[in-house]
Every structure is written in C-alpha cells, then in structure tokens.
C-alpha positions, 0 to 999 in steps of 0.5 A: 798091487797096481802101479801108480801114475807118472811121476809116481809110477811105484805109487809111493807118494799115493800110498803115503797119503793113505797111511793113517798117522804117518809122521813127517820123518816117515814122509821124508824117507818115502820122498827120498826113496821116490826122488832117487828114481825120478827121471829128469827134473824133480821140481816139475814132478813135485808140482804134479804130485802137489796138484794131485794130492795137496788140495784134498790133504793140505795139512798132511805131512807129505804135503809139507815134505813135497813143498819143502822139496820145491824150496831153493836149497843152499849151495853146498859149501866146501868143508875143510881144506887142502893140507900140505903133507910134509914128507 
C-alpha cells in the first residue's frame, strides 16, 4: 500500500472517499483515527483535505465529517462539583 500525501500520510481520508457505501459513522471513526496522529493544528490540515477531495465528492459522508471538524466546538463544562468528605 502506498502512503498518502500530507496531511493524510497514512491515506486514511483518501481511502474513505474510495469506499463505496461508507456511512457517516464509519467516516467519523476514520476521522478520529486520522486526527489523533495529526501533528500541529488540525484545522489547516482539514482545509487541505477539503480542497483535495470535497469538489469531487460534495455529498460524501467524509466531506460532511471534515466540515463538521472545522465547526467551532463548545467549551467543555465541568460536570459535578466538589464534595466535602466528612470524616
């Protein structure tokens, strides 16, 4: 298997676009696997991938997942609280 081009050096995103009938859930799983090994900022890498693939496959589930990856995320909120432990 040949390696892909940066920022998809393992070719995960490229291969996802080639899989016939792939679901959005499967694309999300592939995206997460890809994002965990990206060096540096993810957003510029996503921009490159969208420029490379989205024009030819605008309705592909991976295109939607990549666009979702650029959407601003809510700041995580703390859940629960501090509890005093009586001794």
